[in-house]
N, C-alpha and C positions, 0 to 999 in steps of 0.2 A: 665686164665681159660676161656674156652668157656662156654656161657651161657647155652647151651644145656646139658652140663655135670652136671648141677644142677637139671636136671629133672629125676625123680620126686622130687619135693621140699618137704623136711620133715619139721615137726614142729620145729626140732632143727636148721634146716637151716634158717627158718623164724626168730626164736628167736635170732639167732646169728646176723642177720641184724638188727633187732629191737633194740638189745642192744646198737647199735652204732648210732641210729637215733632218733632225736626228730623233730617234725614238728609244726610250728606256722602257723596257718591259718589267713589270714590278712583281709578277706572281706566277707561279706555276699552277695555281688552283684554277680549274676551269671557270668558276663563277667570276673570276676577275677579268675575263675576256668576253667583252659584250658582243653578242650576235643578235641580228634582227632579221626576221623573215622578210623577204622581198615584198611581200604583200603590204606589210606595214611601211616599208620604205616608200612604196608607190603612194600610199596614203599621205605620207608626209612630204615627200619631194615631188611627186607627180610623175607622170609616165616619162617625160623627156629626160629628166635628171636621173631617174632610175636606169634608163637605157644608157646613159652616160657612164654611170657607176658600173654597170655590168660590162660595158665595152672595154673598161680598163682592167678587167679580169681581177677584180678585188673581191669577187664574190664567189664562194663555194656554191653548188647547186641549191638554189632557193634561199640563200642566206647571205647577208651582208655582215662579214666579220670585221670588226673594227680594228682588231690587232693585225690581221693580214693587210688591211688597207694601210696602216701605219708602217708596217714593215716594207710593203711594196714601194712606198714613196719616201723612204729614208736612206740617206747615204751612210749613216752610222747607226749601229743598233747595239744596245748593251743590256746586260742583266746587272743586278745590284749586288752580286757577290761572285766570286769565282765559281762556286758550286752552282749558283743560279745560271751562270753563263752555260755550263755543261748541261743542265737540265733544259734550258731554253733551246739549245742547239738541237736536242733530240725532238723537241716540240715543233721547231720550225727549221728543218734541215736544209731548206732551199736558201736560207739567208746566213750570211756571215755574222756571228754574234760575238761581241767583246764583253768585258766586264769592268765596271767601276764600282767597288764596294761602297755601300753607303757610309756616312758619317753623321755625327750630331754636332749641334752648335755648342762648343765647349763653354763659353761664358754663360750661355742660358742654363746649362744643365749641371754646372758646378756649383755646389751649395755654398753659402756664405762662410762656413768655417774653412772650407778648402780653397776658396777664393783667397782668403786672408793668408792661409799657408802658402799658396803659391806665390802671392805678391811678395811674401817675406823671402822665400827661397829661390823663386824662378821669376823674377820680375818681367821678363820678356814674354811669359806664356800668353798673356792677354793678346799680344800682337801676333805671336807665332806659336801655335799650339804644339809645335815639334819640340819646343823647350821642355815640355812635360817629360821628355825623355830623361831629364836630369833629376826627376823626382826620386830616382834611385838613391840619391845622396841625403834625402830628408831623414832626419832622425826618426826612429820608430816611434818613440814616445810622442812626437808631434803628430805623426800620422794617427795614432790612437787617440790623442786628445781632440783633433778635429773631427774624427768619426764619432767620438762619444758625444760631442756637441750636436753633430747632425742627427744622431740617433735620439738624443733627448728631444730635439725639435719634432721629429717624426712622432714619437710616442705621445707628446703633448697634443699634437694635432689629432692623433688617433683617439685620444680620450675626449678631446673637444667634440669630435664628430660622432663617436659611438658610446661614450660613457665607459668604455672598457680601459682599465688601467693595466698596461703591460709593463714588464720589468726591464730595466736598462741592462741588467746583468745576464739576461737569458738570450741565447743564440735566436736571432729573429730572421726568418726566411721571408723574402718578398716574391710574390708573383702577381704581375699586373700587365695585362694587355687585353686587346679586344677578345671578347669571349666568343670562341667559335670551336667546333668540335676538334679540329686537327691540332689545336694548341694544347689539348689534353690538361686542362687546369686541375683536374682531379687525380692525376697520376700519383702525386705524393700521397694521396688519401686512399690508395687502391688496397692497401694491406694495413688496416688500423691496428690489428694485434701486433705486428712487427713494429709499427711506428711508435706505439705506446711503450713497447719494450725498449726501444732505442732511447726514447726520452727519459724513461725510468733508470735505465742501467748506465748509459753513456753520458747523458746530459740533457737538461730540460730544452724544449723547443717552444717557440711561439710563431704563428704564421699570420702574415697579412696579405690578404688578396685584394685585387682591385680589377676593374675592367668591365665595360659594358658589352651587351650583345646588340647586334644590328636589330632594329624592330622587326625585320622579316626573317631573322635567323632563329628558327625554333630550336635548332640543335644547340645554338649557343646559349639560349635561355635555359634549356634543360641542363646544360653543363653547370651553369651557375647554381641551379637548384641541387644538383648532385653535390657540389662543394659544400653547401649549407647542410644537406642531409648527412654527408659523411662526417663533417666537423662536429656536429652536435653531440654525439655519443662520446667523444674523447675530449670535450671541452674542459673537463676537470684536470686532464693531464696535459693537454696541448692547447692552450688558448689560442683561438682563431678569430680574426675579424675580417669582414669583407667591406671594404670602403665603397660606399655608394657614390653616385655622381662623380665617378672617376674622371679627372680632367687634368690639364697641364699642372695646375697648382698642386693637386694632390701627388701627381707623379714626381714632381720635384722633391717633395718630402720623402717619398717611398724609395726612389732610386738612390738617394744619398744616405738614408738612415737605417736601412736593413743591413744585416751582417752578411748575407748571402743572397744572391740573385738566382732564382730558379727559372729554368726555361725548358719546356718539355714538348716541343713540336713533333709532329709525326713526320719522319723523313719520307721523301725529300720535298716537303711542301713549304718549307720556310725559305723564302727567297733571300732575305738578308736578316732582318730584325734589328732594332736599334735600342731597345730598353737595356739590354746588357752593356751597350756602350755607354749609356747615360750613367749607369751604376759604376762603371770602371773610372770615369772621371772623378768619382768620390771615393775611389779605393775600395769598392765593393766587388769581390770576385764572383765569378759565375759558376754555377753547376749546371750544365746544359747538355742536351742532346747535340751530337756533332752534326749541325746542319746550318745552312746560311752562313752568316758571318763568323760564327763560332768556330768553324773549321780553320779559319785563318787566325782568329784571335786566341785560340786555345793552346796553351802550353801547360801540360799537366803539372800541377803542384806549383805553378809560377804564376799564371793569371787566373787560375781556378781549376775546375775538374770537369771531366767529360762524364756523361751518362751513356754507357756503352762504350765500346772501344773502336768503333769503325764508323766512318762516315758514309760508306759506300752502301748501296742497297736501300731497302725500305725497312721501316721500324717494325720491331717485334715488341709489342707492348709488354708482354710478360718478361721478356729479357731485360728490357730497359728499366722496368719497375724494380727488378731485383738488383740491377746495377745501381740505381738511385739509392736504395736503402743501404747497400754495401758501401758506397762512397760516404754517406752520412755516418754510418755506424763506425766504420774502420778508419776513415781519414779525416773527414771535415770536423766532426764534433770533437774527437780527441785532440786535434790541433787547437781549436777554438778554446777549450776549457783547460787543456794541460800544457799547451805550448803557445802561450799568447804572443811571444816574440816571433815565433815561426809563422803564425797566422798574420800578424802585422806585416811581416816581410812580403807575404803573398799580396796583401793589400797594396803595399808600396810598389811592387813590381806590376800590379794590374794597372796602376796609373802610368807607370813608366812605358810599359810595352803597349797597352791597349788605348789608354787615354791619349797618348801622343799620336796615335796613328788614325783611330777610327772617329775622325772628326771632320767638319766641313772644310776646314782649311786645306787638307790633303784632298778630300773629295772634289771640291770645286776646281782646284788646280788640275786634277786629272781630267775633269770634263773640258776645261779650257784647252788643255794640251791635246787630248785625244779625240774629243767629240766635236768641239766648236772651232778648232783651228781650221783655217782655210789655206790650202797651198797657193 
C-alpha cells in the first residue's frame, strides 16, 4: 500500500498501528534521540512521503523527531528503570510512561566458579533465577572461595593482556563502561593526594578500567586520556590498568573478579545501567551514585554503598567526590581488610537481593505481562 493512500489518517488508522506497537525509551541524554531536518527527509523519502509524515503530526517545526514518532504510534511506553520513568515523563509530558527495569542474562554473566556454587546449593537457579534469593544460606567461606577463583582468573587475564601483575590480596576496584563524559570515569582520580593517603593508611588499592569511546565522541576520548594522565603519577602507590579492546569476553572476567564495582554517572543521565547487575550475580557489591537501577538495587551496607545520600536533583561533582572518598576510607576498605566475614556477608546478600531480581527472567516476564499482553 502506498503511504499516500493512508491520508487523511483517521483515529482508527492510528489506533490500528498503536495496537501493534510498544516503545521503550532508553536514555534521557539528548544525543540518544535522533532528529532529522525535513530537508534531509525530503531528499531521502521524497515530497509525497514527507508530506504524509508531516500530516500525522510527528514533526516539530522543520524536524522529524524519531522518538516523538515512536511515542505517537505506541500503545505502551516505558523507561528502563523507575527513575527513568520519572525523567522520561518530564521529557514527554503528553504521553503516559511506565517503567520496566532492565535485567541481565544470569547464565551468561555468572562466572564459572559461581555457576558451580549455585549448581551445588541452588540447583533450580539455572531454570528460575529467583532461586538465587536462597543464596543467603550459602556458607561465607564458599562465597569467598568462588570469588577468589574468579579474581584469580581476572588477574591472570589482565597480566596476559597488559603484562601487569596485580595482587590477589589487594582491594581491586573495577570501572568499565562506554567512555563518555557523563559517566565520569575520572571521578575516583579527582583528588590523588587523598586517594594515595587512603591507600597508604587504610589499605592498598588497585584499579582496573575498561571501556571504549564512540569514534565520534571526542569528550569520551578525552576522558580516557584523563584517566591515563591521572593514574600515571600514582602508579607506584595505586597500580592501575586500562584494558584495551574492551568487549563481552573481557567484561565477563572483570564483572566477576573485582572486589568492588564503581559507578559514577552524572545524575539524572543514567537511564538504568547493567554492569552493576552483572557484578551482583558474582557477589560483587557496588559503590555507585544513586541513579538509574541503583536507586532500586541499593540497600546501604547490604548490597553495597551509595555515593551521595540522595537520588533526587542533579549531581554536584565536588560533593560526590568527597562522598566517594569518605565511603572508601571509612566504610568499604576497613570492612574489606579488617572484617572479611562482614564483607563476604555483603557479597552474599548482593547475590540474594540483586542477583535474584535484576535479570532477564523477571524483566521479560514484566514485558510479557505489561507491554505485550493484549486484552
